[in-house]
N, C-alpha and C positions, 0 to 999 in steps of 0.2 A: 503494500500499500504506499502511495506517495502522498506525503503531507507537506503543505506550505505553512511555515510558522512565521508570522509577522509579529515581531517583538523587538522593541528598542533597548530593553534592559539586557546588556550584553551577557552578564553572568547567568541570568535566568534563561535566556535563549540557548546558551551553550549547554546548560544543565538539561533542559528539556530535550534538545536535539540529541544529546548523548544518550539519554535514557530511552527515547523513542527508537533510535537506531539500534540500540541493544535489544529492543523488543521486536525488531524485524521491520520497522517502518523505514522508508526512504524519506529523508527530511531535507527540504530546501529552506533556507532562512532569509528573510528580508528584514531590514532594520528600521524602515520607515513606511509611511502610508503609500506614497506614490510608487515606490519600487515594489511593494507587495501587491498593489493593485495591478500593476503592469504584468508581474509574474503570474498572477491568478487568472488573468485574461489570456495571457499568451500560452501558458503551459497547461497540461492535463493533470490535475490533482484529484485525489480521492477525497480530501478534506482540507480545510483551512483552519488553523488555530490563530485567532486574531485578537491582538491587544487593542484596548479602546484608546489609550492615551499614547498616540504616535506622533512623531514629528512630520510635518509636511501635510498630513491628511489624517484625521482621526479615524478610529475604527468604525464609527457610525457612517461616516462618508464612504469609507472603503466598502463596507457591507452594502450600502445603498447603490453605490456605482456598479458593483458586480451584479446585483439583481437587475438593474436597468440595462446592463449589457447582456442579460439573459444567460449569465453564468450561474448555474444552479448547484455548484459544488457545496456540500454541507459546510457550515461555518460554526465553529465553537468560539464564543467570545471569552476573552480573559480580561479582567479588570480589577484595579485596586479600589475602584469606586464602590460605594455601597448605596443602597436605596432602590425601591421598586421601580422608580421612574426611569433609571438607567437601564434596568432589565427590560422594561416595557419598550423603551425606544430602540434597544438592540434587536429585540424580536420583531418589532414592527418594521425595522429597516431590512429585515430578511435573514437575521441570524437563526440558527437552529437550536442552539443551546447556549448557556450563560454560566460561567464559573468565576466566583470572586476570590481574589488573592487575599491571604495566602490559601493554597489549596493542597490537597493531597495528590501526589503524582499518580497513585493507583487509581484515584477517582477520575482524574483527567483521562487516563488511558481507557478506563471503563466507558466513560461517556463518549470518547472518540470512537470506540469500537461499536457502540450502539448506533451512532450517527452513520457509520460506514455500512452497518447491516441494513438500515432502513432507508438508505439514500435513494434507491430507485427499486421498482418492482423487479428489474433485471438483476438485482444484487441480492440473491437468496442468502439465507443464514448459513447454510451448508452447500458447498459446491459439489456436484456429482457429475461423473463421466463414466457411464456403465457401472462397474463395481468399485470404482475409485471415489473416495469421498475426502473432502478437504474442508475443515472447519476453521475459518479465520479467527473466530472468537476465542477458541481454545487452543489454536495452533496445533491441531491434530490432523494426521493424515491416516487413512486406512484403505486397504484393498480388501473388500468383504469384511471378514471378522479379524483380519490380520493388521495390527498397528504397524505403521511405518514411521521411523524417526527421521525427520528432515532438519537440516540446519536453516537458519533464517533466510539465507540467500536461496537455497533450494526451494524453500516454501514459497518465497516471493516469486521466483521464476514460474513455478508450477501454478500458483494462484493466477498470475497474469495470463498464462496460456489457457487456463480453464475458463477464466472470465471472458476471454475472447471467443470461446466456443470453437467453431470450425474455421474462424477467420485466421488467415496467415498473418503472423506478426514478425516484423523484422528484428534483427539483432539490435538496431538502434532503439526501437521502441521498448524492448526489454531492458536495455541499458539505462534508458531514461527513467523508467518506472521502478526498477528494482535497485540499480546502483546510484541513480541520481544524475542530473545534468552535468555536474562537475567532474564526473568520471573521465579520466584521460588515459586510461590503460588500453590494453589490446582488446578490441571488441570480440575477439575469438574466445574470450573467457566465457561467453555464452555457450559455446560448443562444449566446453569443459563441464559446465553445470548441467547442461542437457544430458550429457553422458552420465553424470552422477545420478540424475533422476531416473534415467532408464534403468540403471543397475538396481535401483531401489524399488521403483513402482511397477516395472514391466517384466524384466527378465526372470526374476524369481517365480513369476506367474504365467510365463509363456505368452506374454501379451506385448502389444505395440501401441501405446497410447499417444506418444509424441512423434509426429511425422516431420521429417525434414523436407522442405520445399527448396531444392537446389537453386542457389542464386537469389533467393527471396527471404526465407526465414523458417519459422516453425508454426505448426498448428496441431490441435488435438485431432485424433483420428476421427473418421466418420463413425457414428454410432451404429452398432449392429441392431438387428431386430429386437424390439422390447419383449 
């Protein structure tokens, strides 16, 4: 899952980004309203964590501008301000949830996962492809009754492919969504992780779920008869 964190408090931004990355999220950070707004419009994020008190453009304005631009990415507001009027204004400008500082990191992650699960009808709680099941909320993967242990990167690659369904996704798409836009390593790392996944989710079961489309990218295999 790719998250945009718009927060001008450097220590808090670094701490949150570090924690979210450890929990398997890809995190982009913006430190002011204008750059955060531009990033949220330009790039494809699964959620935005947005501080209210930002330089250049406050969180209310960023939220309103995103909705006016028809960007429907779920938004979780963070603020040091208290009072029901701030919460009401945040929700009325298009935010999906509201968290007052100081807050528990575990609560932030829980609320973020709830937003991600209910973002669209096309975002089911548990992803399924034939006998393969992936639960983003609990970070669990299984093939039938057999549990499969995945690293955060492996989980991220598989989740992105499963959400794409039968659509072919390029290496660049996977890199942006799982490693982040700032990744400057060898894009062939995707081949390495697809190989890891095949060894875990397919070969022990005599199956082939991830298909290579030469010169284009990867997709999940066509489903067999139900």
